[in-house]
N, C-alpha and C positions, 0 to 999 in steps of 0.2 A: 154441509158442504162449504158454506161461506167461511166457517171458522177454519176449516182445513186450508183453504187458500190463503187466509190471513197468516196462519202460522208459517206456511211455506215462504211467504214474503218476508216475514220477520227473520226466518232462518237465513235466507239469502242475504238480507241486509247485514246481518251480523257477520256472516262469512266474508261479504264484500268489504266491510270495514277492516276485518282482520287481514285480508289479502292486500289492502292498501299499504300495510307495513312492509310488504315484499317489493313494492314498486322501486325503491331506491337501489335495489340489487337486481334489476331487470337484466343487466349485462350477463351476470352469472346464470340467471335463469335461461337466457337466450342460448348460451353455450350448453346448458343442461338440456334444452330442447333439441339442439343439434345432435348431441350425444344420444338422446332418446331416439331420434330418427335413425342414427347409426345402429343403435341397439335393435330396433324393430326391423330394419332392413337386413341386417346380418342374420337375425333369427330366421327370417323368411329365406334368406340365401342358403342357410344350412339345410332347410327342408327341401328346397329346389335341388341342391347338390346331391342330397340323399336319393331323391326320385330319379335323377339322371344316372347315378351310379347303379341303382337297381335295374333301370332300363337297359344299361349297357351289359350288366351281368346276365340278364335274361336273353340278350340277343348277341350270340357269339359268332354268327355267320359272317358278319363284316365288322370285326372288332378292330377299332383304331386305338392302339396302345397309348399313343400320346394324348389322344382325346380323353381316355380313361384317367391317365395320370393327371391331366389338367383339372378334370372335374373332381378327382379325389383330393388334389392339393387345395381345392377351393374350401374343403371342409375345415382344416385348421386355420386357414386365412379368415374365414367368416367367424370362427370361434374366437380368434384374437380380437377382431373388430368388435364382436359382441361383448367381449370382456372389457375392452377399453371403454365402450359406450356405457356399459352397465356401471363400472366403477366411477367414471367421471360424473355421470349424471347423478348417481347416488350421493357422491361426496359433495357436489355443488348444492344439491337440494338440502342435504343435512346442514350445510353451512348457512344457507339462507334461512332454514327453519330455526336453527339455534340463534341466528342473529335477530330474526324477527321477535323471538321470545325475549332476548336480551333487551331490545329496544322497548318492547311492550312493558316488561318488568321495570325498566328504568323510568319510563314515562309514568307508570302507575305509582311508583315510589315517590317520584317528584311531585306528582299531582296531589298525593296524600299530604305532603308537606306544604302544599300551597293552600289547602283547604282551611277554612276558619275553625276555631276551637269548637264551635257549636256542632260541627260534623262529628267530632270525636266523642262528644257527650252522648251521641246517639249510636255509636258504633262500638263493637267489641274489638279489643286488640287482637285476639285470636282469629277473628273473622278477617281482619285486614291482612294479617300474616298469611293466612291460608289462601286468600285471593291473590296475593302477590307472588306466592311461591307455588302452591299445589295447582291452582287453576292455570297458571302460566305453563307448568310442565305438561298438563293435559293438552293445552293448545300446541305446545312444541311437537309432541308426538303426532298429533293429528295434522298439523301443517306440513311436517316433513313427509308423512306417509301420503297424504292427499296430493301434494304437489309432485312428489316423486312418482306416484302412479300415473298422474295426468301427463307428465312429460315423457314417459316411456311406453306405457302399455297401449295407448291408443294407436301408436305407430305399428306395433306388432300386429294388432287386430287388422289395421288397414292393409298391411302387406299380405297378411294371411288370407283375408277375404278376397283380395285381388287375385291371389294365386288359386284359391278355390274356384272362383268364377272362371278362371282360365282353364282349369281342369274339367269342370262340368257345371255350367251355370244353372241348369235346371235343378240339379241336386243341391247346389249351394243356396239357392233361394229357399228351397224347402227346409234346409238345415238351419238357416238363419232365422226362420220363423220362431224357433224355440227361444231365441235370445230375449225377446220382450217378456216371455213368461218368467225369466229369472229375476226381472226387476220387481215383480209384485211382492215376493216375500221380503226383499231388501227394503222396499219402501215401508212395509208394515213394521218390520223390526226396527227401522231407523227411528221411528217416533218413540218407541219404548226406550231405545238407547238414550235419546236426548233427555227424556223425562227422568230416567234412572240416573243418568250422569249428573244432572243438575242437583237432584236430591242427594246423591252420594257426595258431591262437593260441599253441599251445605252441612251434611252430617260430619264430614271431615273437618270443616271449619269449627263446628261445635267441639270436636275432639281436641283440636289445637287450642281452643279457648280454655277448656278444662286444664290442659297441660300447662298453659301459660299462667293461669290463675293459681293453680296449686303449687307451682314452682315459686312464683313470686310471693305467695302467702304461706310458704312451707312452715314457718314458725307457728302461725296460727293453727294450721292443720295438725301439727304435732302437739301443740299446747292443749288443744281441745280433744285430742284423741280421735281425730276424724280420718285417720289413714284408711281404714276399711271402707268407710263411706265413700271416700274419693276414689278408691280402687274400683268399687262396684259401679260408681257413676261413669268411670272411664270405660269399664267393661261393657256397660249397656250401650254407650255411644259407639264403641268399637264394633259391637255386633250389628248396629244399624249401618255403619259404613260397609261392613262385610256384606250385609244383605243387599245393599244397593249395587255394590261392585259385582256380585254374582248375578244380579238381574241383567247388567250390561254384558257380562260374560255369556250368559245364556242366550241373549239375543244375537250377540256376535257369532257365537259358535253354531247357531242354527242355520246360518246363511250358507256356509260351505256345503254341508251334506245335501241341502236342497239343490244347489247348483250342480253338484256332482251327479245326483240322480237324474236331473233333467239332461245333463250332457251325455250320460251313458245311454239314456233312452234315444237321444239323437244319433249316437254312434251305432247303436243296434239297428236303427232304421237305415243307416247308411249301408251297413253290411247286407241287409235284405235287398236294398235297391241294387247294390253291386251284383248280387247273384241274379236278380231278375233281368238286369240290363246287359249282363255279360261284360262288365268293366274289367279291364286288364289288371293283373295282380299288382304290377308296379304302380299303376294309377291309384288303386285302392289303398296301397301302403302309404303313398304320398298324401292321399286325401285324408287318411286316418291320422297321419303324423301332423298334418296341418291343423286338424281339429283338436288334437291333443295340445299342440303348441298354443292354440287359442284359449285353452282352458285357464291357464294361469293369469293372463291379462284380463280375461273376462271376469275371473273371480276377484281380482284386485280392483277392477273398475266398479264391480258391483258393490264393493265395500266402501267406495268413496262416499256414498250417501251416509253410511254409518259413521265414517270419519268426520264428515261435516257436522253431523248431529253431536258427536262427542266434543269436538272443538268448539262448536257453538255454545254448548252448555257452559264450558269454562270461560269462553270469551264473553258471554252475556254478563257473567258476574264481574269480570274485569272492567268491561265497558260501563257497568253501573257506577263504578268508581270514577272512571275517566269522564263520564257524562255529567257527574255532579258538579254544578257550577261553584266556582270559588266565591265565597261571600265577601272576602276582603281582597280587593285588587287596586292597582293604581288607576286613578282617574285619568282620562285623556288630558294631557297637558300638565300632569303632576310634576312638581319641581323638587329639587334636592333640598333637604333641610340642612343648612350649614350655618356656621357662625355661632355666637353665644346665644343661649336660651334666656330671654329676658322675662318671659311670663308664660304660665300655663293656666288656662281658664276652662272651666266647665260652664257652659251657657245653656240654661234651661234643658239639661240633658235628661232624656227618658230612654228606657230600654226594656224590652219585653222578650221573653223566651217562650215559644210555643203558647202564645196567648196569655202567658202569666207575666204580669207587670212586675219587673224587678226594681227599676228606678223610675222616679217621677219628679220632674222639675228641679233637678239638682243645679244649683248655682254656687260657684266658688272660684277663687283664683289664688295663684301662688306666684310670688315674685322670685327671681333668681336668688338662690341661697337659703330660701325658707324651708322649714320642715313642717309638713302638714300631716297630722296623724288622724286616722279614722278609727272610730270605736263604734260598737253597737252589738246587739245580740246576734247570734248565728242566723244567717238568712236575711240580714238587713240590707245586703247589696254592696258590702265593702269591696270584696274581691272583684266583683263585676265592674264596679266604678273605676278602679285603677286599671283594669284590663282594657278599658277604652283608650287609655293613653297610647300604648304601643299598637293599638288596633288589633288586638286579639279578637275583638268584636267591634262592630260599628254601632254608634248610637242610632236608635230608631227615630228619635226626635231630638232637636237641639243639636249642639256641636261641642266637641272638645277642640280648643284652639291653643296653638303654640305660637308665640310672638304675634298674636292677633290673627292668625290664619288657621283655618280648619285643617286638622291633621289629615283629612282625606285628600287635601290638595298637595300633600307631600308624598313622595315615593315611599312605599312601605319599607324598603331596605334602608334608605337614608334616615327615616324616622326612628327605626329600631336601633340604628347605629348610635343614636344619641341617648339611649336608655340602657341602664343596667338593672338587673333584677336579682334579688335574693329571696327565696321562698322558704316556707316552713320545711318542705321536703326538698332537700338538696339533690338535684339531678346531676349525677356524675356518671362517667362512662368507664367501661372496662378497658382502660388505657393508663398511661403513666400519669404520675402526679403533675409533671410539667405540661403534658398535653391537655390535661383537664383544666389547669389554670389558664393556659393559652387559648382555650376554646372560645371562638368568636372574635379573637384579636389577630390581626394580620401582621406578619413580618415582625415578630417580637423576638428578642434575644434572651438567652438564659439569664443574663443579668437582670433584665426587666422582670422576668418571671420570679426570680429570687427576691427582688425588691418588693413586688406585690405580695409575696408570701410573708415577708417580714412585717409589712404594714398590717397584714391580716392576722398577725400573731400565730402564723403557721410554720415558720421556718424551722423552729426548734424541733417540733415533732416530726417534720419531714426528714430532717437530718438523722433522726433516730430510726428511720425505717431502713429496711435491708439494703435497698439500692438508692436511697435518697429520692431525688426528683425523678429518677428513672424507674421507680417502683410502680408496678401495675396494681391498681387498687381494687380490682374485682368489679363485678357487675353492681351498678348503683353504689359504688364505694363500699362494698361489703366488708373490706378489711379495715375500715376506719370506724371510729366512734362517731356518735351524732355530732358532737362538738367539733371534731376534726373535719367532718364532711362540710359543716357549715362554714368553717374558716377557709376551706378550699373554695367554696362557692363565693365567699366574700373576696378572696384573692382574685378570682376570675373576674368579678365585677370591677375590682380596683384596677386590674391591668387594662381593662377596656376603657377606663377613665371617662365615664359618661357624665354629661352635665345634669341628667335627670336620673334619679335613683328610686326604684320601687322596692320596698321591703314588705313582704307579705308574711306576717307572723314569724319572722326570722329566728326568734329565740323561744317560741312557745313550747317546743318539744324538748327543751334541754334541762339538765339538772342545774343546780345553783352554781357550781364551779364552772361548768361548761358555759353557762349563760354569762358569767362574769367575763370569761375570755372572749367569747363571741361579741359581747356588747362593747368591749374595748376595741375589737376589730371594726365593729360597725361605726363607732365614734370616729375612727380614722377614715372610714369610707365615706361617711356623711359630710365631712368637712367641705365647705365651699360648693355644695351641690344643692339642687332643688330636690327635696326628698318627699316622697309620699309613702307613709308607713301605716301598716295595719298591725295592731298589737292587741292581744287579749290581756297581757299583763300590763295593766295601766301604769305601773311604776316605771316602765321602760320608755314611756312617751311623755312623762311629766314636763320635760324640758322642750317639747315641741313648740314652735312659734304659734301654732294654732291647732286646736283639736276639733274635728268635725264629728258630731254624733249623728249617726244614721239610725233610722227606725222605719222598717217597712218600705225601704227605698227612698225615703225623704230625709232631708237635712232638718233635724229638729233642734239642734243647738250648735253653736260655734263660738270658740274663744280659747283663751289660755287655760291651763289647768286651774289656776287660782280663780279666774273669772267664772269658770263653770262650776267649781265647788261652791263659790259664793252664791250662785243662782239657786242651788239646791234642787236642780231639776233631774233630768234623765241621766246625765253624766254622774252626778253625785250618787244616784241610786245604783248605777253599775259599780262605782268605786266602793261604796259601802258593802255591796253584795260580795265583791271580790275579797275585800279585806275583813269581812265578817264584822262590820261595825254595827252595833245595836243602837237603835234610836231610843232616846229617853224623852219623857214628857216634860 
């Protein structure tokens, strides 16, 4: 029993957090509530007008024609008022529901982009997509339906119960005893709906993940002949989604037949009571009409619990993202990083990820205009180390300093504005060439974009494209070669004109000709900047001012290419290994 109460509290807290998103639109909800009162009152008015008409038709001894006309005219008037109340309340609630979901979806998307990179290493892309889209759609339906029913149907019930009490209070009390009985199956099925809905959303996230992975990796799927395997994997997940959806449908569909049965039992008892008590025919008809009118709101209100369970299942998964704290944020009193960059320093830096130590006691510094290269075997910590500069992660111990000040004392936005990055995998968007180059740079002109492209040795191939700078390059730059994508990424960094440049294996995936063109573009980009470069091809960093050799997260050697080769240590071992130099005795 204790567990049941706990779950009920959790459900209420989730829905309370969800409803908080509707508070900014309380004026529309207030109008919707007023229209709900209008809807409920006019529905009751129709029943009263019907009862009065039946009474007049049954009593012709003293028939007042004008009275009959007035009562009859009330029917279409109440119908119009009921229609206005119904339409306006439904429209306003749909507006609020859709707006709440839009706000929730926007906040989720924004929060995802505020989270540190460590969050993405633990999360699946398909899962995040599903939570942002599918779960929010579930919330939208539930929010609209629940709020809509809450601001209309209670007023119908209130007016109808009042009218029933007016007609025969003893019979009304006996009839209303059946209402609590309807709540029992609704509560039982509601728990099943919440559990099945949450499982269904998780299975749907798995489905989206498979879709995202197979589309992104379609070349590998086809190259290894795995089409049938992926089709079957997708079919298995689809059946799981279908199974959970049908559990929800079964639980939801079972509610109405139970309520109808209980309602008809109550109606049958009313007929027996009318015969026993000698109730007039017009009163019986009015009483039965009021009971029938109560059926629809009673049914909808009984489903509110089901709606809350469904929306809570989707909202839980969304709030799991929103409640995830951002690991990289501005410190209180953080200042803007502006002016020239004189020095970048790593002071006794350590970093661990999930109890695994990645970096330990790293000390080095770079003056303005220097090129610092990092080499080492895979897993040595090179990418993690340079990721601490733009605060993709924060150091666990020690500090990264710029101009003698901890990078955590600068605002994240101003810090990253001073840094440009070119990685091995060029991230481009399904947009025009010009917009991809201008990405991250404010208020740039077409002339500036073209100048950056020229310096990146990209202008010639851009002009050869169908629409030049207005050509849409496809998802991840699918219409371009590897070398062309890299040169656009370099043009983007060049247009940003950052004092600090990070190169993460920018040429390792290119053929010889593409590498030559990209290296020429990089030479242009690196001029007069403080550069931190990772390279597997050691020939590309031979001219660096200093080469840092990392092994198991520690700096084991430091110096120029010539100095390190003369030492005959770890760097020479890597160099000989790469160029297949055989040792002689």
